[in-house]
N, C-alpha and C positions, 0 to 999 in steps of 0.2 A: 493678558496675564504674563506673557513672556516679557512684554515691555516693562511691567511693574518689577519683574525680577532684574531686568537689565538696569532699570533706574536705581534699584536698591544697591546693585553692585557698584554702579558709578558713584553713588553717594558714599559708599563704604570706602572706596579708593580715594575720595576727595577729602576724607576726614583728616584733621591735623594730627601731628604726632602726639603721643600720650606721655604724660609725666610718669616715670617709672615708680615714683613713690605713691602716686594715686592713679592706679591703672584705669579707673573709670572716668577720670576727669581729663579732658584734653590739656595738653601742655600750655597752650596760650591762656586758658582760663585759670589754671593753677598759678601761672606767673602773674596774671592780672590781679587775682585775689591776694597774692602775697604783697604786691605793690600797694594795694589799697588797704592794707592792714592798719593804717593810721586812723584813729578815732575821729579826726577832724573831717574826714572825707566820707562820712556815713551815707550821705545822699547819693554820691557817685557810686559807692559800693552797692547800695540798694538798687540803683538803676542798672548797673552791670549785672547784678544777680537776677533781676527781673528779665533782662534781655536774654541772659543765659537760660533761665527757666523756660521762657517762651521758645527759644531755639530747641531746647531739650523736648518740650511738649510737641513741637513740630516733628522732631526726629522720631519720637515715640509714635506719633500718629502715622508717619510714613512706615515705620517698622510694623505697626499693626496692619496697615494696608498690604505691606509686602507679605506678612505672615498669612493674611487672609487669601491673597493671591496664590501663595504657595500651597495653602490647604486646598484651594479650588483645583490647582494643577494636580496635586497629589490625588484628589478625589477622581479627577478625569483619568489620570493614569491608572488608578485602581479599577475604574470601570473598564478601561481599555484592556487591561490585563485580564480581568474576569471574562470579558467578551472573547478574547483570544483563547483563554482556557476553555471556554464553552465550545468554541469552534474546533479546537484541537480534540476535545472530548467527543464531539459529534463526529469528527472525521475518523477518529480511532474506532468509534462504535460502528460507523458505516463500513470501514475497512474490515473490521473483524466479521461483521455480518456477511460482507461480500466473500471473504475467504471461507467462511463456514458454508455458504451456499455453493461456492466452487468446489469445496471438498465433497459435499454431498453429491454434486453433479458428477464429479470424477468417480466417486464410489459407485453410483448408479451406472455410469459408463463402463466401469470395470466389470460389474456384474453382467451387463448386457454383452460385453465382449466375451466373457467366460461362457455365457449361455450360447452365443453364436458359435464359438469355437467348438463347443460340445455338439451342437447340431451339425456343424460341418463335418466333424469327425464321425458322428453317427451316420451322416449321409454317405461319406466315403466308405465306411464299413459296409453299409447296405449295398453300395455300388460294387464293392469287392465281392460280396456274397453273390450278387446277381451275375457278375462276370464268371465266378467259379461255377455257377449253375450253367451258364451258357457254355463254358469250357467242357463241363460234363456232358451237356447236350451234344456239342460238336464231337466229342469223343465217342458218344453212343452212336451218333449218325455215321461217323467214320467207320465204326465197327460194323454197322448195318450195311453201309455201302461196300465195305470190304467183303462182307458176307455175300451181298448181292453180286458183286463183281466176281467172286469165286464161283457162285452158282451160275452166273452167265457164262463164265469160262467153261464150266463143266458142261453146260447145255451146248455151247458152241463146239466143244470137243465132241460131244455125242452127235451133234448134227453133222459135223465134219466126218465122223466115222460112218454115220448112216449114209451120207452123200457118197462117200467113197465106196461103201458097200453097194449102193445102188448103181454106181457107175461100173463097178466090177460085175454086177449081174447083167447089166445091159450090154456089156461087151461080150459076155458069154452068150448072149442070145443073139 
């Protein structure tokens, strides 16, 4: 088909120059017809005219073939363009679907992270409350141990007093 277009282009370039008074008639034909305008040369004129008509018929046939080839090429190009449009449309649809799925995944991930952060903060708050309770327990134990230590000190003091009194009584005896 491309060959047919190239052939048509070559034929177009090879055409003879045209007579400006008759733009659709090549210059050589117009000159030939003017020279043959004498009535005595009717047969020669008729022969030249028949030759020219057959040349024109051949050119018309080639032009029709070229037009048919161009229509086929245009039809192929239309199909190619439509196919590419379909592929672009499918790609756009797939990309949009992919982005929408990714957006949903990110939204779910954000919700999961928010839930996880809340659970971690709740866990730290619970640990803080447990440490406060342990601190209170240590303070209570410290108070009890301080009380026990004071009581033991008092007992030790009494025992020392008692021992010193007994030592004093034994010396008297």
